[in-house]
MDTraj code that builds the backbone (N, CA, C; nanometers):
import mdtraj as md
import numpy as np

residues = "GLN VAL GLN LEU VAL GLU SER GLY GLY GLY LEU VAL GLN ALA GLY GLY SER LEU ARG LEU SER CYS ALA ALA SER GLY ARG THR TYR SER ILE TYR THR MET GLY TRP PHE ARG GLN ALA PRO GLY THR GLU ARG GLU PHE VAL ALA ALA ILE ARG TRP SER GLY GLY SER THR TYR GLY ALA ASP SER VAL LYS GLY ARG PHE THR ILE SER ARG ASP ASN THR LYS ASP THR VAL TYR LEU GLN MET THR SER VAL LYS HIS GLU ASP THR ALA VAL TYR TYR CYS ALA ALA ALA SER ALA TYR TYR SER SER TYR TYR SER SER LEU THR TYR ARG TYR TRP GLY GLN GLY THR GLN VAL THR VAL SER SER".split()
xyz = np.array([
    [-2.2231, 3.2288, 3.5432],
    [-2.3291, 3.2642, 3.6424],
    [-2.2758, 3.2769, 3.7800],
    [-2.3341, 3.3691, 3.8497],
    [-2.2995, 3.3922, 3.9915],
    [-2.4277, 3.3727, 4.0768],
    [-2.4192, 3.3012, 4.1779],
    [-2.5255, 3.2831, 4.2699],
    [-2.5032, 3.3630, 4.3979],
    [-2.6103, 3.4303, 4.4549],
    [-2.5872, 3.5069, 4.5709],
    [-2.6902, 3.4624, 4.6776],
    [-2.6473, 3.4434, 4.7973],
    [-2.7377, 3.4053, 4.9051],
    [-2.7168, 3.4997, 5.0267],
    [-2.8243, 3.5752, 5.0624],
    [-2.8170, 3.6645, 5.1755],
    [-2.8570, 3.5913, 5.2999],
    [-2.8067, 3.6464, 5.4127],
    [-2.8483, 3.5960, 5.5440],
    [-2.8272, 3.7039, 5.6443],
    [-2.8868, 3.6840, 5.7606],
    [-2.8578, 3.7762, 5.8762],
    [-2.9736, 3.8744, 5.8991],
    [-3.0751, 3.8772, 5.8192],
    [-3.1955, 3.9688, 5.8394],
    [-3.2689, 3.9203, 5.9568],
    [-3.3660, 4.0096, 6.0048],
    [-3.4461, 3.9818, 6.1197],
    [-3.5096, 4.0963, 6.1841],
    [-3.5527, 4.0895, 6.3017],
    [-3.6067, 4.2033, 6.3789],
    [-3.5102, 4.2594, 6.4701],
    [-3.4995, 4.3970, 6.4674],
    [-3.3975, 4.4595, 6.5556],
    [-3.4638, 4.5897, 6.6083],
    [-3.4325, 4.6260, 6.7270],
    [-3.4886, 4.7427, 6.7886],
    [-3.4148, 4.8690, 6.7269],
    [-3.4842, 4.9771, 6.7208],
    [-3.4332, 5.1020, 6.6794],
    [-3.3097, 5.1340, 6.7659],
    [-3.2031, 5.1792, 6.7045],
    [-3.0781, 5.2009, 6.7751],
    [-2.9817, 5.0867, 6.7805],
    [-3.0304, 4.9702, 6.7431],
    [-2.9509, 4.8476, 6.7498],
    [-2.8705, 4.8239, 6.6282],
    [-2.8104, 4.7027, 6.6233],
    [-2.7236, 4.6701, 6.5177],
    [-2.7614, 4.5348, 6.4586],
    [-2.7178, 4.5160, 6.3322],
    [-2.7465, 4.3889, 6.2555],
    [-2.6342, 4.3813, 6.1576],
    [-2.6008, 4.2573, 6.1257],
    [-2.5031, 4.2341, 6.0148],
    [-2.5629, 4.1406, 5.9140],
    [-2.5689, 4.1864, 5.7876],
    [-2.6072, 4.0985, 5.6822],
    [-2.4888, 4.0499, 5.6094],
    [-2.5090, 3.9231, 5.5596],
    [-2.4054, 3.8647, 5.4823],
    [-2.4582, 3.8182, 5.3397],
    [-2.3691, 3.8148, 5.2454],
    [-2.4011, 3.7741, 5.1075],
    [-2.2906, 3.6861, 5.0634],
    [-2.3176, 3.5578, 5.0510],
    [-2.2215, 3.4670, 4.9977],
    [-2.2355, 3.4467, 4.8489],
    [-2.1246, 3.4649, 4.7753],
    [-2.1258, 3.4354, 4.6311],
    [-2.0739, 3.3077, 4.5969],
    [-2.1181, 3.2492, 4.4947],
    [-2.0661, 3.1233, 4.4407],
    [-2.0784, 3.1175, 4.2918],
    [-2.0110, 3.0259, 4.2278],
    [-2.0150, 3.0157, 4.0836],
    [-1.8882, 3.0966, 4.0229],
    [-1.9142, 3.1787, 3.9247],
    [-1.8072, 3.2409, 3.8534],
    [-1.7715, 3.3717, 3.9291],
    [-1.7227, 3.3626, 4.0523],
    [-1.6979, 3.4778, 4.1358],
    [-1.5825, 3.5625, 4.0794],
    [-1.4986, 3.4937, 4.0009],
    [-1.3806, 3.5731, 3.9456],
    [-1.4293, 3.6773, 3.8554],
    [-1.5530, 3.6696, 3.8035],
    [-1.6013, 3.7639, 3.7079],
    [-1.6657, 3.8870, 3.7845],
    [-1.6688, 3.8869, 3.9095],
    [-1.7315, 4.0017, 3.9865],
    [-1.6424, 4.1196, 3.9880],
    [-1.7048, 4.2402, 3.9594],
    [-1.6268, 4.3661, 3.9681],
    [-1.6781, 4.4414, 4.0820],
    [-1.7999, 4.4377, 4.1109],
    [-1.8610, 4.5235, 4.2169],
    [-1.9706, 4.4488, 4.2819],
    [-1.9880, 4.4581, 4.4111],
    [-2.1014, 4.4076, 4.4832],
    [-2.1691, 4.5169, 4.5514],
    [-2.3068, 4.5028, 4.5526],
    [-2.3781, 4.6147, 4.6181],
    [-2.4878, 4.5623, 4.6975],
    [-2.5422, 4.6503, 4.7926],
    [-2.6550, 4.6232, 4.8664],
    [-2.7634, 4.7273, 4.8325],
    [-2.8871, 4.6744, 4.8068],
    [-3.0009, 4.7596, 4.7741],
    [-3.1055, 4.7213, 4.8800],
    [-3.2111, 4.8061, 4.8837],
    [-3.3261, 4.7750, 4.9684],
    [-3.4482, 4.8234, 4.9061],
    [-3.5599, 4.7603, 4.9423],
    [-3.6944, 4.7967, 4.8930],
    [-3.7902, 4.7801, 5.0034],
    [-3.8545, 4.8945, 5.0444],
    [-3.9660, 4.8937, 5.1351],
    [-4.0991, 4.8833, 5.0545],
    [-4.1967, 4.8338, 5.1218],
    [-4.3328, 4.8125, 5.0506],
    [-4.3761, 4.9491, 4.9905],
    [-4.4159, 4.9389, 4.8630],
    [-4.4660, 5.0534, 4.7952],
    [-4.3656, 5.1561, 4.7456],
    [-4.2338, 5.1197, 4.7524],
    [-4.1317, 5.2048, 4.7127],
    [-4.0421, 5.1289, 4.6097],
    [-3.9595, 5.2193, 4.5436],
    [-3.8689, 5.1592, 4.4399],
    [-3.7459, 5.1058, 4.5176],
    [-3.6784, 5.0160, 4.4511],
    [-3.5517, 4.9642, 4.5114],
    [-3.4482, 5.0714, 4.5110],
    [-3.3799, 5.0918, 4.6250],
    [-3.2852, 5.1961, 4.6365],
    [-3.1445, 5.1482, 4.6784],
    [-3.0473, 5.2253, 4.6284],
    [-2.9057, 5.1847, 4.6625],
    [-2.8748, 5.2091, 4.8089],
    [-2.7916, 5.1198, 4.8572],
    [-2.7506, 5.1384, 5.0051],
    [-2.6012, 5.1476, 5.0087],
    [-2.5271, 5.0511, 4.9460],
    [-2.3801, 5.0541, 4.9578],
    [-2.3305, 4.9679, 4.8508],
    [-2.1994, 4.9897, 4.8150],
    [-2.1314, 4.9109, 4.7186],
    [-1.9863, 4.9047, 4.7507],
    [-1.9228, 4.7962, 4.7001],
    [-1.7779, 4.7777, 4.7190],
    [-1.7225, 4.7193, 4.5936],
    [-1.5983, 4.7712, 4.5517],
    [-1.5343, 4.7157, 4.4353],
    [-1.4599, 4.5882, 4.4795],
    [-1.4847, 4.4802, 4.4014],
    [-1.4306, 4.3495, 4.4436],
    [-1.2776, 4.3469, 4.4544],
    [-1.2121, 4.4225, 4.3606],
    [-1.0657, 4.4315, 4.3621],
    [-1.0451, 4.5786, 4.4013],
    [-0.9602, 4.5917, 4.5056],
    [-0.9232, 4.7308, 4.5585],
    [-0.9997, 4.7620, 4.6774],
    [-1.1237, 4.7201, 4.6812],
    [-1.2052, 4.7479, 4.8071],
    [-1.2635, 4.8884, 4.8256],
    [-1.2629, 4.9681, 4.7198],
    [-1.3291, 5.1003, 4.7410],
    [-1.4739, 5.0837, 4.7759],
    [-1.5166, 5.1653, 4.8638],
    [-1.6580, 5.1570, 4.9044],
    [-1.7409, 5.2814, 4.8883],
    [-1.8665, 5.2659, 4.8768],
    [-1.9553, 5.3731, 4.8531],
    [-2.0842, 5.3539, 4.9323],
    [-2.1452, 5.4670, 4.9781],
    [-2.2639, 5.4509, 5.0538],
    [-2.3679, 5.5581, 5.0229],
    [-2.4873, 5.5236, 5.0414],
    [-2.5984, 5.6237, 5.0218],
    [-2.5875, 5.7308, 5.1354],
    [-2.6240, 5.8455, 5.1121],
    [-2.6213, 5.9518, 5.2185],
    [-2.7072, 5.9093, 5.3339],
    [-2.8116, 5.8366, 5.3084],
    [-2.9062, 5.8041, 5.4188],
    [-2.8432, 5.7009, 5.5151],
    [-2.7329, 5.6357, 5.4819],
    [-2.6738, 5.5382, 5.5702],
    [-2.5315, 5.5636, 5.6079],
    [-2.4813, 5.6648, 5.5550],
    [-2.3333, 5.7095, 5.5824],
    [-2.3214, 5.7348, 5.7272],
    [-2.2154, 5.6812, 5.7869],
    [-2.1951, 5.6894, 5.9314],
    [-2.2549, 5.5851, 6.0109],
    [-2.3547, 5.5140, 5.9478],
    [-2.4274, 5.4093, 6.0185],
    [-2.4035, 5.2698, 5.9645],
    [-2.3997, 5.2546, 5.8372],
    [-2.3763, 5.1203, 5.7696],
    [-2.2367, 5.1158, 5.7084],
    [-2.1869, 5.0046, 5.7121],
    [-2.0515, 4.9736, 5.6579],
    [-2.0494, 4.8539, 5.5780],
    [-1.9990, 4.8690, 5.4569],
    [-1.9906, 4.7454, 5.3713],
    [-1.8455, 4.7027, 5.3711],
    [-1.8269, 4.5704, 5.3644],
    [-1.6976, 4.5094, 5.3681],
    [-1.7036, 4.3784, 5.2961],
    [-1.5851, 4.3197, 5.2632],
    [-1.5823, 4.2008, 5.1932],
    [-1.4677, 4.1084, 5.2487],
    [-1.4917, 3.9798, 5.2296],
    [-1.3839, 3.8846, 5.2539],
    [-1.3707, 3.8009, 5.1288],
    [-1.2619, 3.8378, 5.0537],
    [-1.2401, 3.7729, 4.9296],
    [-1.2108, 3.6256, 4.9414],
    [-1.1595, 3.5820, 5.0515],
    [-1.1260, 3.4435, 5.0707],
    [-1.2533, 3.3582, 5.0898],
    [-1.3616, 3.4199, 5.1281],
    [-1.4908, 3.3520, 5.1461],
    [-1.5855, 3.3961, 5.0394],
    [-1.5474, 3.4921, 4.9496],
    [-1.6470, 3.5367, 4.8556],
    [-1.7725, 3.5849, 4.9167],
    [-1.7539, 3.6579, 5.0224],
    [-1.8633, 3.7076, 5.0956],
    [-1.8573, 3.8619, 5.1168],
    [-1.9721, 3.9199, 5.1124],
    [-1.9772, 4.0667, 5.1368],
    [-2.0687, 4.0785, 5.2604],
    [-2.0377, 4.1850, 5.3437],
    [-2.1139, 4.2118, 5.4626],
    [-2.1703, 4.3517, 5.4626],
    [-2.2790, 4.3661, 5.5332],
    [-2.3307, 4.5009, 5.5514],
    [-2.3582, 4.5076, 5.7059],
    [-2.2679, 4.5863, 5.7649],
    [-2.2825, 4.6093, 5.9168],
    [-2.3720, 4.7309, 5.9357],
    [-2.4817, 4.6993, 5.9968],
    [-2.5848, 4.8134, 6.0137],
    [-2.5803, 4.8470, 6.1669],
    [-2.5607, 4.9739, 6.1976],
    [-2.5630, 5.0285, 6.3361],
    [-2.6619, 5.1429, 6.3405],
    [-2.7002, 5.1755, 6.4619],
    [-2.7907, 5.2902, 6.4927],
    [-2.9082, 5.2816, 6.3870],
    [-2.9661, 5.1581, 6.3819],
    [-3.0756, 5.1465, 6.2786],
    [-3.1959, 5.2292, 6.3196],
    [-3.2712, 5.2644, 6.2203],
    [-3.3959, 5.3480, 6.2333],
    [-3.5095, 5.2821, 6.1747],
    [-3.6318, 5.3164, 6.2078],
    [-3.7464, 5.2545, 6.1599],
    [-3.7489, 5.2567, 6.0050],
    [-3.6951, 5.3755, 5.9507],
    [-3.7049, 5.3842, 5.8056],
    [-3.6105, 5.2943, 5.7285],
    [-3.5238, 5.2165, 5.8103],
    [-3.4357, 5.1181, 5.7497],
    [-3.5116, 4.9863, 5.7230],
    [-3.6293, 4.9781, 5.7687],
    [-3.7034, 4.8513, 5.7462],
    [-3.7350, 4.8355, 5.5999],
    [-3.6912, 4.7157, 5.5479],
    [-3.7034, 4.6817, 5.4088],
    [-3.6521, 4.5477, 5.3827],
    [-3.6766, 4.5000, 5.2599],
    [-3.6083, 4.3759, 5.2158],
    [-3.4751, 4.4249, 5.1563],
    [-3.3699, 4.3640, 5.1989],
    [-3.2315, 4.3979, 5.1538],
    [-3.1828, 4.2931, 5.0541],
    [-3.1323, 4.3440, 4.9408],
    [-3.0901, 4.2568, 4.8428],
    [-2.9392, 4.2772, 4.8070],
    [-2.8709, 4.1678, 4.7867],
    [-2.7276, 4.1673, 4.7460],
    [-2.7287, 4.1631, 4.5990],
    [-2.6263, 4.2262, 4.5312],
    [-2.6219, 4.2232, 4.3910],
    [-2.4730, 4.2229, 4.3560],
    [-2.4415, 4.1597, 4.2321],
    [-2.3143, 4.1525, 4.1756],
    [-2.3118, 4.1987, 4.0343],
    [-2.2059, 4.2790, 4.0054],
    [-2.1885, 4.3274, 3.8667],
    [-2.0774, 4.2494, 3.8020],
    [-2.0869, 4.2016, 3.6810],
    [-1.9921, 4.1244, 3.6161],
    [-1.9060, 4.2053, 3.5113],
    [-1.9273, 4.3393, 3.5179],
    [-1.8391, 4.4285, 3.4434],
    [-1.8256, 4.5626, 3.5212],
    [-1.7229, 4.6358, 3.4796],
    [-1.6962, 4.7612, 3.5464],
    [-1.7947, 4.8699, 3.4938],
    [-1.8671, 4.9307, 3.5884],
    [-1.9434, 5.0484, 3.5598],
    [-1.9193, 5.1500, 3.6673],
    [-1.9130, 5.2761, 3.6354],
    [-1.9013, 5.3804, 3.7312],
    [-2.0231, 5.4011, 3.8146],
    [-2.1384, 5.3695, 3.7579],
    [-2.2637, 5.3911, 3.8265],
    [-2.2991, 5.2722, 3.9251],
    [-2.2195, 5.2697, 4.0267],
    [-2.2342, 5.1606, 4.1244],
    [-2.3724, 5.1759, 4.1974],
    [-2.4298, 5.2912, 4.1900],
    [-2.5490, 5.3220, 4.2604],
    [-2.6795, 5.2838, 4.1845],
    [-2.6667, 5.2400, 4.0620],
    [-2.7780, 5.2051, 3.9770],
    [-2.8007, 5.0605, 3.9761],
    [-2.9272, 5.0170, 3.9961],
    [-2.9564, 4.8720, 3.9908],
    [-2.9276, 4.8129, 3.8531],
    [-2.9347, 4.8979, 3.7527],
    [-2.9090, 4.8478, 3.6167],
    [-2.7690, 4.8054, 3.5969],
    [-2.6746, 4.8443, 3.6903],
    [-2.5335, 4.7946, 3.6830],
    [-2.5155, 4.6489, 3.7127],
    [-2.6095, 4.5994, 3.7933],
    [-2.5991, 4.4699, 3.8499],
    [-2.6718, 4.3616, 3.7724],
    [-2.5939, 4.2522, 3.7358],
    [-2.6623, 4.1458, 3.6605],
    [-2.7110, 4.0359, 3.7521],
    [-2.6533, 4.0140, 3.8688],
    [-2.6907, 3.9033, 3.9518],
    [-2.7550, 3.9554, 4.0851],
    [-2.8603, 3.8869, 4.1304],
    [-2.9312, 3.9340, 4.2546],
    [-2.9621, 3.8138, 4.3448],
    [-2.9518, 3.8397, 4.4705],
    [-2.9920, 3.7431, 4.5686],
    [-3.1471, 3.7478, 4.5906],
    [-3.1932, 3.6679, 4.6762],
    [-3.3399, 3.6471, 4.6909],
    [-3.3911, 3.7541, 4.7903],
    [-3.3092, 3.8214, 4.8605],
    [-3.3486, 3.9205, 4.9529],
    [-3.3616, 3.8702, 5.1009],
    [-3.3438, 3.9511, 5.2022],
    [-3.3552, 3.9186, 5.3391],
    [-3.4266, 4.0341, 5.4037],
    [-3.5235, 4.0005, 5.4851],
    [-3.6141, 4.1075, 5.5484],
    [-3.5385, 4.1652, 5.6691],
    [-3.5423, 4.2958, 5.6804],
    [-3.4958, 4.3572, 5.8024],
    [-3.6089, 4.4483, 5.8518],
    [-3.6463, 4.4253, 5.9826],
    [-3.7490, 4.5000, 6.0358],
    [-3.7064, 4.5672, 6.1589],
    [-3.7210, 4.7006, 6.1707],
    [-3.6752, 4.7794, 6.2834],
    [-3.7947, 4.8195, 6.3650],
    [-3.7970, 4.7766, 6.4856],
    [-3.9045, 4.8104, 6.5769],
    [-3.8743, 4.9357, 6.6539],
    [-3.9693, 5.0153, 6.6763],
    [-3.9541, 5.1391, 6.7605],
    [-3.9801, 5.1195, 6.9074],
])
top = md.Topology()
chain = top.add_chain()
for i, resn in enumerate(residues, 1):
    res = top.add_residue(resn, chain, resSeq=i)
    for name in ("N", "CA", "C"):
        top.add_atom(name, md.element.get_by_symbol(name[0]), res)
traj = md.Trajectory(xyz[None], top)
């Protein structure tokens, strides 16, 4: 089992920055990929960014490229999502997720076995 705990959410003004953290515990050696997803009210959960635990390759949704950066600190078993130039449409609950096997479909929520509880990000205009 892998446990994930997100932190860092909150209220931020449009154009501002915020950094989300996701601390993993438990069988972290089994993690292949970690991802960030988000879900706004009335919408489906959508892919934001992902990072391969070994090697560090990163991927991002077109909607956040150039604004959001995913990174990891393997020594702390923690993944970060640095959000810059935030927009009102970035308002959502952000979820951290971990995959315990390799899948090429890093963008699919079905790839991920473990999920955090979510952290709210609200962008004010």
